[in-house]
C-alpha positions as CSV (number, residue, x, y, z in Angstrom):
1,M,-53.0,-181.7,-70.4
2,K,-53.6,-184.8,-70.4
3,T,-52.2,-186.0,-73.2
4,F,-48.4,-185.3,-71.6
5,I,-50.0,-186.8,-68.8
6,I,-51.0,-189.9,-70.5
7,L,-47.6,-190.1,-72.0
8,L,-45.5,-190.0,-68.9
9,K,-47.3,-192.6,-66.9
10,I,-46.5,-194.8,-71.0
11,F,-43.0,-192.9,-70.0
12,L,-43.0,-194.3,-66.9
13,I,-44.4,-197.7,-66.9
14,A,-42.4,-198.9,-70.0
15,A,-39.1,-198.0,-67.5
16,L,-40.6,-200.0,-64.9
17,L,-41.3,-202.6,-66.3
18,I,-37.6,-202.8,-68.5
19,I,-36.9,-202.4,-64.4
20,S,-38.9,-204.8,-63.8
21,N,-37.4,-208.1,-66.9
22,G,-34.2,-207.2,-67.1
23,N,-33.7,-207.4,-62.4
24,L,-32.1,-203.8,-62.2
25,A,-31.3,-202.7,-59.4
26,L,-30.1,-198.7,-60.2
27,S,-28.8,-198.6,-57.5
28,N,-24.9,-199.7,-59.5
29,S,-23.8,-198.0,-61.8
30,D,-23.4,-201.5,-64.1
31,N,-27.3,-201.4,-64.5
32,R,-27.3,-197.9,-65.3
33,A,-26.6,-198.0,-67.3
34,V,-27.8,-201.8,-69.4
35,F,-31.2,-199.1,-68.4
36,F,-30.7,-197.1,-70.5
37,E,-29.3,-198.5,-73.2
38,S,-32.5,-200.4,-72.5
39,Y,-35.0,-197.7,-72.9
40,S,-33.0,-195.9,-75.7
41,V,-33.2,-198.4,-77.7
42,W,-37.3,-198.9,-76.7
43,L,-37.1,-195.4,-77.6
44,G,-35.6,-195.9,-80.8
45,E,-38.4,-198.9,-82.0
46,L,-41.2,-196.6,-81.0
47,V,-40.2,-193.4,-82.3
48,E,-39.3,-196.1,-86.2
49,K,-42.5,-197.6,-85.9
50,G,-44.9,-194.2,-86.0
51,V,-41.9,-192.9,-88.5
52,T,-43.4,-195.9,-89.8
53,V,-47.7,-195.2,-89.6
54,T,-47.5,-191.5,-89.9
55,G,-45.9,-192.3,-93.4
56,Y,-48.7,-194.8,-94.0
57,V,-51.4,-192.2,-92.7
58,V,-50.1,-189.3,-95.3
59,G,-49.5,-191.4,-98.0
60,T,-52.7,-193.2,-98.3
61,E,-55.9,-192.2,-99.8
62,W,-58.7,-190.5,-98.0
63,L,-61.0,-189.1,-100.6
64,P,-62.8,-191.5,-102.7
65,G,-62.2,-191.3,-106.5
66,K,-64.8,-191.1,-109.5
67,D,-65.9,-194.1,-110.4
68,F,-66.7,-195.4,-106.9
69,G,-70.1,-196.8,-107.8
70,I,-72.9,-195.5,-105.5
71,L,-73.1,-192.2,-107.5
72,P,-74.4,-192.9,-111.1
73,D,-73.4,-190.3,-114.5
């Protein structure tokens, strides 16, 4: 539940930053279109970077090899 609330806060703060940095008044339909486009691009980039990080973590060899030099044969 805490994770959900933290993610919700991050998404809300991102939305507020997009609105404030773009000086968007959401009462205007053109500004709403710009907001949704910007927010969807941000979400797409977030997912893309998450996939990249996940791929790196999954592809990394986490176990030490046989010859890691600590224990004698």
